[in-house]
Backbone as CSV, one residue per row, in Angstrom:
resi,resn,N_x,N_y,N_z,CA_x,CA_y,CA_z,C_x,C_y,C_z
1,MET,0.842,-1.150,0.027,0.057,0.059,0.011,0.885,1.297,-0.049
2,LEU,0.506,2.246,-0.807,1.289,3.468,-0.955,1.092,4.286,0.469
3,PRO,2.036,5.048,0.822,1.927,5.861,1.998,0.844,6.996,1.738
4,ALA,0.162,7.416,2.751,-0.887,8.515,2.579,-0.219,9.739,2.024
5,ALA,1.088,10.028,1.986,1.726,11.156,1.578,1.966,11.110,0.076
6,SER,1.918,9.882,-0.392,2.021,9.691,-1.915,0.903,10.327,-2.707
7,LEU,1.175,10.972,-3.724,0.066,11.471,-4.573,-0.024,10.785,-5.962
8,ALA,0.550,9.682,-5.889,0.375,8.774,-7.110,-1.028,8.489,-7.343
9,GLY,-1.424,8.723,-8.573,-2.909,8.619,-9.037,-3.572,9.957,-9.017
10,ARG,-2.917,10.954,-8.423,-3.607,12.351,-8.480,-3.227,12.872,-9.786
11,VAL,-4.309,13.606,-10.456,-4.068,14.437,-11.636,-4.528,15.668,-11.371
12,VAL,-3.566,16.763,-11.236,-3.820,17.888,-10.598,-3.737,18.937,-11.584
13,LEU,-4.628,19.994,-11.526,-4.464,21.280,-12.424,-4.318,22.509,-11.370
14,VAL,-3.325,23.213,-11.758,-2.965,24.438,-10.795,-3.127,25.618,-11.618
15,THR,-4.034,26.557,-11.280,-4.129,27.829,-11.927,-3.037,28.780,-11.532
16,GLY,-2.715,29.673,-12.329,-1.542,30.548,-12.011,-0.312,29.825,-11.657
17,GLY,-0.013,28.738,-12.350,1.040,27.894,-12.164,2.464,28.199,-12.789
18,GLY,2.449,29.433,-13.332,3.715,29.827,-14.048,4.702,30.496,-13.216
19,SER,4.451,30.800,-11.971,5.431,31.420,-11.022,5.039,31.387,-9.618
20,GLY,5.811,31.835,-8.735,5.529,32.136,-7.383,4.862,30.849,-6.590
21,LEU,3.786,31.118,-5.893,3.255,30.081,-5.077,2.595,28.933,-6.045
22,GLY,2.039,29.329,-7.174,1.538,28.422,-8.055,2.639,27.386,-8.579
23,ARG,3.759,27.979,-8.939,4.897,27.019,-9.387,5.300,26.121,-8.174
24,ALA,5.574,26.748,-7.092,6.032,26.000,-5.986,5.039,24.825,-5.610
25,MET,3.758,25.059,-5.567,2.833,23.992,-5.329,2.741,23.013,-6.373
26,ALA,3.045,23.389,-7.688,2.979,22.429,-8.760,4.167,21.492,-8.699
27,LEU,5.367,22.147,-8.348,6.529,21.326,-8.189,6.559,20.387,-7.079
28,GLU,5.979,20.741,-5.913,5.824,19.856,-4.752,4.880,18.768,-5.067
29,LEU,3.760,18.942,-5.637,2.673,17.928,-5.978,3.346,16.915,-6.882
30,SER,4.112,17.485,-7.854,4.850,16.541,-8.742,5.795,15.667,-8.043
31,ARG,6.561,16.292,-7.313,7.645,15.545,-6.363,6.952,14.463,-5.769
32,LEU,5.796,14.580,-5.213,5.094,13.525,-4.444,4.302,12.554,-5.296
33,GLY,4.440,12.698,-6.568,3.941,11.620,-7.499,2.690,12.007,-8.326
34,ALA,2.237,13.227,-8.260,1.161,13.557,-9.079,1.421,13.955,-10.413
35,LYS,0.559,13.774,-11.357,0.674,14.308,-12.728,0.129,15.792,-12.562
36,VAL,0.766,16.738,-13.214,0.400,18.123,-12.955,0.160,18.934,-14.235
37,ALA,-0.885,19.586,-14.375,-1.228,20.562,-15.428,-1.158,21.975,-14.867
38,VAL,-0.530,22.875,-15.477,-0.556,24.267,-15.101,-1.193,25.083,-16.088
39,VAL,-1.941,26.183,-15.605,-2.751,27.029,-16.515,-2.469,28.409,-16.054
40,GLY,-2.489,29.332,-17.086,-2.215,30.709,-16.949,-2.387,31.461,-18.204
41,ARG,-2.137,32.673,-18.288,-2.350,33.507,-19.448,-1.149,33.583,-20.288
42,ARG,0.026,33.255,-19.790,1.287,33.393,-20.605,1.929,31.999,-20.758
43,ARG,2.217,31.726,-21.950,2.822,30.345,-22.251,4.278,30.164,-21.641
44,GLU,5.036,31.070,-21.833,6.459,30.919,-21.512,6.710,30.527,-20.030
45,PRO,6.209,31.192,-18.997,6.392,30.632,-17.623,5.664,29.256,-17.303
46,LEU,4.661,29.074,-17.969,4.008,27.743,-17.822,4.901,26.651,-18.306
47,ASP,5.542,26.900,-19.492,6.406,25.881,-19.979,7.746,25.681,-19.162
48,GLU,8.138,26.840,-18.509,9.207,26.670,-17.528,8.890,25.885,-16.370
49,THR,7.572,26.063,-15.894,7.226,25.108,-14.761,7.184,23.688,-15.143
50,VAL,6.607,23.352,-16.278,6.462,21.959,-16.804,7.970,21.400,-16.928
51,ALA,8.826,22.224,-17.395,10.231,21.675,-17.555,10.864,21.206,-16.262
52,LEU,10.421,21.908,-15.088,10.958,21.631,-13.844,10.287,20.469,-13.020
53,LEU,9.049,19.996,-13.498,8.317,18.959,-12.938,9.051,17.581,-12.863
54,GLU,8.995,16.960,-11.842,9.624,15.528,-11.746,8.933,14.608,-12.471
55,GLY,7.605,14.683,-12.748,6.811,13.700,-13.464,6.070,14.251,-14.689
56,ASP,5.047,13.606,-15.021,4.321,14.094,-16.167,3.637,15.420,-15.932
57,GLY,3.776,16.326,-16.938,3.151,17.621,-16.857,2.652,18.029,-18.197
58,PHE,1.832,19.162,-18.042,1.233,19.796,-19.291,0.904,21.256,-18.927
59,ALA,0.942,22.176,-19.877,0.620,23.561,-19.871,-0.379,23.912,-20.746
60,ALA,-1.309,24.744,-20.315,-2.431,25.269,-21.174,-2.696,26.716,-20.807
61,THR,-2.691,27.519,-21.814,-3.090,28.924,-21.604,-4.536,29.156,-21.585
62,ALA,-5.054,29.986,-20.550,-6.386,30.329,-20.400,-6.542,31.423,-19.474
63,ASP,-7.531,32.336,-19.709,-8.004,33.298,-18.767,-9.063,32.679,-17.968
64,VAL,-8.876,32.532,-16.624,-9.964,31.762,-15.808,-11.221,32.550,-15.679
65,ARG,-11.187,33.787,-16.165,-12.495,34.565,-16.151,-13.448,34.157,-17.156
66,GLY,-12.954,33.321,-18.046,-13.846,32.854,-19.189,-14.134,31.400,-19.018
67,PRO,-15.500,31.044,-18.744,-15.799,29.588,-18.576,-15.556,28.746,-19.656
68,ASP,-15.639,29.122,-20.990,-15.396,28.421,-22.139,-13.862,28.135,-22.231
69,ALA,-13.039,29.079,-21.981,-11.560,28.953,-21.961,-11.174,27.888,-20.878
70,VAL,-11.815,27.989,-19.651,-11.461,27.134,-18.532,-11.826,25.622,-18.935
71,ALA,-12.994,25.402,-19.661,-13.484,24.012,-20.136,-12.375,23.519,-21.097
72,ALA,-11.920,24.446,-22.062,-11.009,24.011,-23.165,-9.635,23.592,-22.404
73,ALA,-9.222,24.335,-21.442,-7.999,23.966,-20.633,-8.041,22.632,-20.035
74,PHE,-9.234,22.439,-19.432,-9.502,21.218,-18.718,-9.471,20.000,-19.737
75,ASP,-10.238,20.164,-20.833,-10.202,19.136,-21.843,-8.742,18.832,-22.375
76,ALA,-8.048,19.864,-22.634,-6.565,19.638,-23.165,-5.788,18.877,-22.090
77,ALA,-5.921,19.311,-20.736,-5.126,18.654,-19.726,-5.599,17.138,-19.643
78,GLU,-6.832,16.845,-19.688,-7.287,15.521,-19.664,-6.957,14.709,-20.784
79,ASP,-6.814,15.198,-21.957,-6.318,14.494,-23.104,-4.977,13.959,-22.960
80,VAL,-4.140,14.639,-22.220,-2.793,14.375,-22.061,-2.447,13.549,-20.776
81,LEU,-3.048,14.039,-19.622,-2.798,13.350,-18.431,-3.799,12.336,-17.866
82,GLY,-5.011,12.486,-18.416,-6.091,11.553,-17.868,-6.982,12.473,-17.070
83,PRO,-8.159,11.838,-16.660,-9.246,12.468,-15.799,-8.531,13.226,-14.655
84,LEU,-8.969,14.551,-14.483,-8.448,15.344,-13.384,-9.096,15.041,-12.170
85,THR,-8.369,14.860,-11.014,-8.802,14.546,-9.698,-8.768,15.744,-8.720
86,THR,-7.923,16.684,-9.088,-7.610,17.645,-8.138,-7.285,19.057,-8.700
87,LEU,-7.766,20.144,-8.026,-7.627,21.370,-8.604,-7.119,22.302,-7.447
88,VAL,-6.174,23.149,-7.803,-5.680,24.270,-6.997,-5.952,25.608,-7.604
89,ASN,-6.869,26.353,-7.049,-7.293,27.546,-7.491,-6.292,28.645,-6.884
90,ASN,-5.136,29.004,-7.732,-4.254,29.890,-7.249,-4.271,31.262,-7.909
91,ALA,-4.791,31.232,-9.153,-4.803,32.447,-9.997,-5.445,33.579,-9.157
92,ALA,-4.780,34.806,-9.259,-5.258,35.921,-8.545,-4.750,37.145,-9.135
93,GLY,-5.424,38.248,-8.822,-4.942,39.676,-9.118,-5.192,40.552,-8.003
94,ASN,-4.305,41.535,-7.896,-4.372,42.393,-6.768,-3.481,43.650,-6.981
95,PHE,-3.846,44.778,-6.444,-3.021,46.017,-6.463,-3.546,46.901,-5.352
96,LEU,-2.707,47.629,-4.821,-3.066,48.517,-3.673,-3.762,49.828,-4.196
97,VAL,-4.874,50.113,-3.636,-5.676,51.289,-4.151,-6.768,51.540,-3.049
98,ARG,-6.955,52.913,-2.717,-7.965,53.373,-1.921,-9.332,53.084,-2.445
99,ALA,-10.318,52.751,-1.837,-11.637,52.294,-2.350,-12.212,53.394,-3.195
100,GLU,-12.118,54.553,-2.779,-12.701,55.756,-3.488,-12.019,55.959,-4.816
101,GLU,-10.816,55.495,-4.950,-10.038,55.684,-6.237,-10.151,54.414,-7.197
102,LEU,-10.748,53.342,-6.681,-10.862,52.098,-7.436,-11.845,52.260,-8.530
103,SER,-11.393,51.973,-9.768,-12.311,52.200,-10.986,-13.197,50.859,-11.022
104,PRO,-14.331,50.972,-11.723,-15.162,49.803,-11.991,-14.346,48.711,-12.720
105,ASN,-13.551,49.115,-13.606,-12.668,48.001,-14.438,-11.855,47.429,-13.434
106,GLY,-11.250,48.153,-12.524,-10.216,47.482,-11.579,-10.970,46.550,-10.643
107,TRP,-12.070,46.925,-10.176,-12.872,45.999,-9.407,-13.297,44.741,-10.109
108,ARG,-13.796,44.948,-11.461,-14.180,43.768,-12.171,-12.910,42.882,-12.366
109,ALA,-11.793,43.509,-12.648,-10.616,42.582,-13.115,-10.319,41.724,-11.895
110,VAL,-10.226,42.232,-10.690,-9.692,41.493,-9.593,-10.809,40.313,-9.146
111,VAL,-12.063,40.913,-9.053,-13.171,39.999,-8.661,-13.288,38.885,-9.652
112,GLY,-13.116,39.193,-11.000,-13.297,38.246,-12.031,-12.264,37.174,-11.936
113,ILE,-11.052,37.504,-11.668,-9.953,36.529,-11.594,-10.109,35.648,-10.358
114,VAL,-10.338,36.292,-9.115,-10.239,35.644,-7.833,-11.552,34.789,-7.698
115,LEU,-12.770,35.533,-7.697,-13.901,34.852,-7.354,-14.556,34.192,-8.539
116,ASP,-14.817,34.891,-9.630,-15.337,34.257,-10.832,-14.380,32.957,-11.303
117,GLY,-13.202,33.311,-11.383,-12.250,32.224,-11.790,-12.223,31.018,-10.942
118,THR,-12.310,31.172,-9.636,-12.403,30.141,-8.742,-13.642,29.292,-8.914
119,PHE,-14.703,30.036,-9.101,-16.016,29.317,-9.351,-15.967,28.500,-10.643
120,HIS,-15.531,29.269,-11.709,-15.610,28.527,-13.079,-14.723,27.259,-13.014
121,CYS,-13.514,27.278,-12.449,-12.633,26.177,-12.342,-13.168,25.046,-11.458
122,SER,-13.784,25.487,-10.317,-14.328,24.608,-9.337,-15.479,23.804,-9.958
123,ARG,-16.423,24.663,-10.666,-17.530,23.985,-11.327,-17.178,22.958,-12.344
124,GLU,-16.121,23.369,-13.120,-15.626,22.533,-14.164,-15.141,21.148,-13.575
125,LEU,-14.315,21.206,-12.513,-13.944,19.988,-11.869,-14.946,19.176,-11.359
126,GLY,-15.940,19.939,-10.561,-17.013,19.275,-9.904,-17.799,18.627,-10.849
127,ARG,-18.249,19.153,-12.073,-19.098,18.508,-12.982,-18.534,17.195,-13.604
128,ARG,-17.202,17.362,-13.914,-16.551,16.096,-14.400,-16.470,15.013,-13.430
129,VAL,-16.148,15.260,-12.229,-16.052,14.268,-11.165,-17.457,13.625,-11.020
130,ILE,-18.471,14.452,-10.830,-19.763,13.993,-10.630,-20.323,13.185,-11.847
131,GLU,-19.968,13.547,-12.988,-20.354,12.780,-14.163,-19.661,11.455,-14.247
132,ARG,-18.535,11.333,-13.631,-17.815,10.031,-13.535,-18.442,9.191,-12.389
133,GLY,-19.247,9.680,-11.648,-19.887,8.949,-10.585,-19.242,9.180,-9.298
134,GLY,-18.428,10.266,-9.122,-17.853,10.637,-7.763,-16.523,9.919,-7.676
135,ALA,-15.616,10.500,-6.950,-14.285,10.007,-6.695,-13.705,10.628,-5.620
136,ASN,-12.435,10.223,-5.220,-11.562,10.840,-4.223,-11.019,12.033,-4.896
137,ALA,-11.597,13.219,-4.733,-11.181,14.505,-5.441,-11.006,15.572,-4.502
138,GLN,-10.119,16.520,-4.876,-9.856,17.599,-3.946,-9.848,18.905,-4.674
139,ILE,-10.254,19.930,-3.976,-10.057,21.354,-4.544,-9.439,22.158,-3.412
140,VAL,-8.432,22.934,-3.670,-7.662,23.747,-2.765,-7.760,25.181,-3.272
141,ASN,-8.271,26.112,-2.551,-8.330,27.538,-2.837,-7.407,28.293,-2.103
142,ILE,-6.758,29.332,-2.802,-5.821,30.136,-2.096,-6.564,31.478,-1.748
143,VAL,-6.524,31.799,-0.382,-7.290,33.049,0.033,-6.320,33.897,0.784
144,ALA,-6.755,34.698,1.584,-5.898,35.577,2.495,-6.693,35.948,3.717
145,SER,-5.997,36.203,4.816,-6.695,36.395,6.067,-7.433,37.750,6.070
146,TYR,-7.104,38.608,5.079,-7.891,39.911,5.115,-9.299,39.540,4.511
147,ALA,-9.583,38.424,4.190,-10.958,37.969,3.865,-11.904,38.127,5.038
148,TRP,-11.263,37.902,6.240,-12.104,38.068,7.493,-11.645,39.172,8.393
149,THR,-10.477,39.634,8.236,-10.056,40.750,9.082,-10.337,42.101,8.299
150,GLY,-10.595,42.140,7.061,-10.645,43.288,6.256,-9.225,43.809,5.943
151,GLY,-9.142,44.469,4.777,-7.767,44.878,4.298,-7.808,46.198,3.549
152,PRO,-7.667,47.336,4.265,-7.697,48.670,3.633,-6.666,48.611,2.610
153,GLY,-7.023,49.214,1.420,-6.115,49.174,0.282,-6.347,48.067,-0.594
154,THR,-7.133,47.153,-0.163,-7.381,45.778,-1.043,-8.767,45.493,-1.024
155,VAL,-9.628,46.484,-1.093,-11.161,46.230,-0.947,-11.606,45.267,-2.061
156,HIS,-11.046,45.347,-3.250,-11.406,44.454,-4.324,-11.081,42.924,-3.999
157,SER,-9.815,42.781,-3.733,-9.224,41.416,-3.386,-9.895,40.853,-2.154
158,ALA,-9.964,41.689,-1.009,-10.576,41.217,0.308,-11.926,40.716,0.068
159,ALA,-12.772,41.533,-0.715,-14.183,41.102,-0.954,-14.215,39.807,-1.776
160,ALA,-13.351,39.666,-2.772,-13.302,38.549,-3.615,-12.868,37.348,-2.776
161,LYS,-11.784,37.434,-1.967,-11.381,36.329,-1.189,-12.389,35.907,-0.171
162,ALA,-13.085,36.924,0.451,-14.204,36.429,1.286,-15.219,35.614,0.662
163,GLY,-15.467,36.026,-0.542,-16.425,35.162,-1.461,-15.811,33.746,-1.599
164,VAL,-14.609,33.714,-1.844,-13.988,32.330,-2.037,-13.985,31.557,-0.742
165,VAL,-13.878,32.190,0.390,-14.013,31.392,1.754,-15.470,30.840,1.699
166,ASN,-16.401,31.621,1.472,-17.782,31.148,1.456,-18.073,30.110,0.353
167,LEU,-17.530,30.259,-0.769,-17.584,29.224,-1.792,-16.866,27.969,-1.429
168,THR,-15.867,28.050,-0.733,-15.125,26.857,-0.218,-16.024,26.001,0.748
169,ARG,-16.639,26.763,1.582,-17.477,26.001,2.649,-18.825,25.493,2.062
170,THR,-19.399,26.347,1.043,-20.642,25.818,0.479,-20.386,24.638,-0.365
171,LEU,-19.385,24.666,-1.292,-19.185,23.466,-2.120,-18.754,22.284,-1.285
172,ALA,-18.036,22.485,-0.084,-17.622,21.344,0.712,-18.877,20.554,1.186
173,VAL,-19.826,21.333,1.469,-21.060,20.648,1.963,-21.825,20.065,0.762
174,GLU,-21.946,20.776,-0.361,-22.794,20.305,-1.434,-22.111,19.050,-2.159
175,TRP,-20.780,19.095,-2.177,-20.047,18.048,-2.926,-19.511,16.926,-2.111
176,ALA,-19.754,16.934,-0.869,-19.174,15.886,0.032,-19.684,14.556,-0.424
177,ARG,-20.898,14.426,-0.750,-21.526,13.186,-1.169,-20.942,12.690,-2.459
178,HIS,-20.222,13.417,-3.152,-19.666,13.003,-4.451,-18.153,12.728,-4.212
179,GLY,-17.713,12.725,-2.937,-16.266,12.411,-2.679,-15.327,13.554,-3.043
180,ILE,-15.834,14.766,-2.994,-14.979,15.959,-3.449,-14.832,16.787,-2.158
181,ARG,-13.582,16.871,-1.735,-13.235,17.720,-0.574,-12.838,19.100,-1.033
182,VAL,-13.257,20.066,-0.352,-12.887,21.449,-0.690,-12.422,22.269,0.449
183,ASN,-11.176,22.708,0.303,-10.527,23.378,1.440,-9.811,24.602,0.861
184,ALA,-9.197,25.479,1.779,-8.544,26.614,1.329,-7.338,26.826,2.135
185,ILE,-6.312,27.520,1.601,-5.089,27.976,2.356,-5.160,29.493,2.483
186,SER,-4.768,30.006,3.610,-4.637,31.395,3.723,-3.099,31.725,4.027
187,PRO,-2.260,31.907,3.012,-0.997,32.253,3.288,-0.757,33.625,4.001
188,GLY,0.310,33.727,4.816,0.682,34.958,5.311,1.825,35.629,4.555
189,PRO,2.485,36.541,5.089,3.617,37.258,4.506,4.663,36.137,3.978
190,VAL,4.854,36.015,2.687,5.835,35.168,2.037,6.805,35.931,1.384
191,ASP,8.066,35.690,1.750,9.267,36.495,1.363,9.624,36.024,-0.086
192,THR,9.196,36.795,-1.053,9.776,36.543,-2.424,10.294,37.768,-2.990
193,GLU,10.793,37.671,-4.102,11.338,38.913,-4.855,10.226,39.867,-5.025
194,GLU,9.124,39.443,-5.496,7.949,40.292,-5.741,7.484,41.008,-4.531
195,THR,7.280,40.255,-3.411,6.851,40.833,-2.091,7.761,41.801,-1.565
196,ARG,9.172,41.436,-1.717,10.194,42.376,-1.238,10.052,43.743,-1.927
197,GLU,9.797,43.670,-3.233,9.828,44.952,-4.030,8.544,45.790,-3.773
198,ARG,7.267,45.053,-3.540,6.083,45.725,-3.587,5.644,45.999,-2.099
199,LEU,5.892,45.140,-1.164,5.370,45.258,0.139,6.276,45.702,1.337
200,TRP,7.593,45.248,1.159,8.501,45.696,2.168,9.871,45.992,1.465
201,PRO,9.868,47.041,0.697,11.057,47.518,-0.045,12.230,47.990,0.744
202,THR,11.917,48.480,1.969,13.040,49.040,2.820,13.266,48.021,4.027
203,GLU,14.402,48.203,4.541,14.714,47.384,5.807,13.750,47.780,6.908
204,ALA,13.356,49.028,7.090,12.472,49.406,8.036,11.060,48.782,7.852
205,ALA,10.610,48.754,6.566,9.244,48.254,6.327,9.390,46.726,6.540
206,ARG,10.487,46.140,6.276,10.598,44.674,6.432,10.527,44.329,7.931
207,GLU,11.189,45.160,8.810,11.184,44.940,10.237,9.870,45.144,10.845
208,ARG,9.116,46.138,10.258,7.779,46.506,10.764,6.826,45.208,10.598
209,VAL,6.943,44.588,9.413,6.149,43.453,9.138,6.615,42.248,10.008
210,LEU,7.842,42.063,10.199,8.309,40.976,10.985,7.783,41.049,12.398
211,ARG,7.844,42.302,12.960,7.383,42.504,14.304,5.937,41.943,14.604
212,ARG,5.179,41.907,13.491,3.712,41.463,13.615,3.572,39.963,13.280
213,ILE,4.620,39.294,13.160,4.554,37.847,12.963,5.035,37.122,14.223
214,PRO,4.165,36.413,15.025,4.553,35.869,16.260,5.774,34.945,16.182
215,LEU,5.798,34.084,14.976,6.826,33.238,14.866,8.203,33.865,14.493
216,GLY,8.163,35.164,14.214,9.337,35.933,13.942,10.082,35.697,12.682
217,ARG,9.352,35.141,11.717,9.982,34.948,10.323,8.929,35.114,9.262
218,PHE,9.504,35.353,8.029,8.521,35.328,6.964,8.167,33.932,6.544
219,GLY,7.212,33.726,5.858,6.910,32.331,5.239,7.719,32.109,3.989
220,THR,7.780,30.976,3.546,8.347,30.610,2.297,7.373,29.930,1.395
221,GLU,7.755,29.852,0.177,6.888,29.158,-0.836,6.773,27.712,-0.417
222,ALA,7.841,27.236,0.118,7.706,25.711,0.521,6.754,25.514,1.592
223,ASP,6.619,26.499,2.500,5.607,26.435,3.655,4.214,26.270,3.019
224,VAL,3.831,27.022,1.986,2.504,26.965,1.450,2.404,25.678,0.540
225,ALA,3.379,25.357,-0.081,3.377,24.166,-0.955,3.188,22.805,-0.076
226,HIS,3.793,22.800,1.042,3.621,21.721,1.963,2.261,21.608,2.562
227,ALA,1.550,22.845,2.821,0.275,22.847,3.222,-0.731,22.278,2.207
228,CYS,-0.381,22.727,0.894,-1.211,22.270,-0.214,-1.192,20.697,-0.471
229,ALA,0.010,20.193,-0.311,0.115,18.826,-0.328,-0.552,18.077,0.683
230,TYR,-0.642,18.508,1.928,-1.316,17.953,2.973,-2.883,17.909,2.591
231,LEU,-3.332,19.040,2.135,-4.791,19.149,1.810,-5.060,18.150,0.645
232,VAL,-4.271,17.960,-0.209,-4.416,17.123,-1.476,-4.246,15.649,-1.038
233,SER,-3.588,15.333,-0.018,-3.198,13.989,0.360,-4.329,13.279,1.125
234,ASP,-4.170,11.943,1.329,-5.083,11.285,2.192,-4.902,11.447,3.630
235,PHE,-3.819,12.270,3.981,-3.660,12.566,5.462,-4.771,13.473,5.924
236,SER,-5.354,14.238,4.925,-6.452,15.150,5.247,-7.747,14.628,4.780
237,GLY,-7.866,13.327,4.717,-9.191,12.764,4.188,-10.400,13.014,5.041
238,TYR,-10.349,13.451,6.280,-11.500,13.848,7.019,-11.559,15.292,7.193
239,VAL,-10.979,16.098,6.297,-10.935,17.557,6.397,-11.636,18.094,5.191
240,THR,-12.678,18.961,5.330,-13.334,19.637,4.228,-14.066,20.861,4.778
241,GLY,-14.116,21.882,3.913,-14.746,23.128,4.330,-13.915,23.969,5.330
242,ASP,-12.602,23.727,5.369,-11.713,24.428,6.283,-10.829,25.403,5.602
243,VAL,-10.315,26.428,6.319,-9.235,27.262,5.880,-8.008,27.084,6.782
244,LEU,-7.016,26.611,6.095,-5.781,26.369,6.848,-4.821,27.752,6.679
245,THR,-4.748,28.369,7.862,-3.869,29.559,7.831,-2.473,29.264,7.983
246,VAL,-1.588,29.670,7.119,-0.080,29.420,7.105,0.517,30.752,7.088
247,ASP,0.678,31.376,8.274,1.195,32.710,8.434,1.992,32.988,9.568
248,GLY,2.402,32.003,10.363,3.151,32.324,11.513,2.425,32.903,12.669
249,GLY,1.127,32.925,12.616,0.335,33.618,13.573,0.024,35.155,13.293
250,ALA,0.417,35.522,12.101,0.312,37.062,11.776,-1.100,37.475,11.730
251,TRP,-1.987,36.711,11.300,-3.404,37.156,11.232,-3.869,37.584,12.610
252,LEU,-3.342,36.916,13.716,-3.810,37.288,15.077,-3.398,38.689,15.358
253,GLU,-2.479,39.272,14.699,-2.077,40.699,14.872,-2.788,41.648,13.978
254,GLN,-3.744,41.192,13.105,-4.305,42.095,12.159,-5.632,42.574,12.543
255,GLY,-6.317,43.438,11.749,-7.601,43.864,12.054,-7.903,45.187,11.127
256,MET,-9.013,45.398,10.977,-9.449,46.589,10.108,-8.817,47.999,10.500
257,PHE,-8.665,48.127,11.691,-8.310,49.527,12.092,-6.753,49.542,12.590
258,ARG,-6.027,48.557,12.389,-4.634,48.581,12.743,-3.954,49.561,11.656
259,ASP,-2.927,50.166,12.245,-2.064,51.146,11.448,-1.346,50.298,10.412
């Protein structure tokens, strides 16, 4: 019998899999034995991810805001890798802006990717699994703790992520009878080149963020990838509708009115 940590037999699709957390999760799931398809809007970074996978992989370009594009990407992935069992909804969009300065197009862009895209992809996997008669299937959504604490400067993303938390819990109940588990991960401050440039570009800003993390360090892409692997594996076979917060306790220091 294979150990519960093995993901042999899983066929995973990761949205936003061309870089950052999406690539890290794709690589970790592949390392543990899964076949992995990555989806995004740009071909080059997707191909780079596939080249790094340890096992079978596939790349498809799609904008998750379009349900037809999502269906086509799922079709293409299944033609190459076989029936999908697992979905990681990682694609996201965000930028800092005051609510009164946020344009309708800016609102629609972020909510479209984060909330609509998560629904389109989840529905696509759910329908396929249900049509096959149910299976051991998993969906993992990437959210953020400001979905429940609020996030000044991120009203579009915070609202969309809050919707994804509710979507996670609703689908977990609706689809449990079909053998589909639905969970979410809420990553905290993860130290990457992009976050260093955008969120803590100076040493003073970096120290200010670190002081608000009880464990005293930034997260890594590996921390999030390991959490994803757990939620995809049979080790979490009795877990559904949950949000696993991976942030060193940082959300305990957050709140709508904190400076």
